[in-house]
Steps between C-alpha positions, in 0.01 A plus 500: 500500500253236643189722550320232703795441738544868542132560597512203740810635676350843554176356642713269720694803628195689594336186655820465718468861607140445614597181691789679679270786599249253638765319703640822644203747542609860484813420292517597145674299234391681194767529234622844456751734338687361208319165515160656443654714210653188337178291553297783351736533190486122440116481539453783249762369263336154501148626465571750228768323293769754591875460476660580826808708501786478756406579858518874584498593130485883484149629406324174409466138603392326186424540123175416338472311180415826321835653637330716779725541812301399798554602868344261741396578849343275755343545849335278751294783649157368600336833441554791260736666750811325365751711300748430231800719392629631169841648430416590129227495247433144371397432157242243620414389850332209661422520861356201682386409849622139600208327673535277816478188276792605268267609214489859409266785421572758241499850640630701186599393153574783270733779390734647755433859393169544701678376815805737448257784439384462857847605614513818287612808701587292805845514652683164475509325828823445673513133416464592128163315469160653455228283643143448409225314686346170372161683526617775262642247258167306509305824416760576212452142363137581431615752243734272302367413165483116419747558206757645747502187726728206481288170451537212728638198324390261781 
């Protein structure tokens, strides 16, 4: 993959969103749904040197060089009020917030177990997904040991 071209296209996409929103005040052109998920997965795979699996792979999105299975979540929430969902306990999780310029901020990078423990004793929601706030993930991230994190390659 051409890293520079990928970064350029993501920045261009978010620049286009800003321009459209300036042209049509009150209208939102922010990418959402599957597009945000795919952008997030690609940003994380590129930054951490992960091998992406087939889209909608059950339980994890990528594999790290050391063999860890990595679940990737992305949000565009401007505050800690955004939420991400989990259907099962991931081995490792990277959650990012995609910034308005197409770059990203890491919210959580660590084992999935501490996240899954937050759902202990709770009834599974009707949609099958437990959800956790970006704010909670940010707090959990502070407890992750450096040796339990994936290291950025770029």
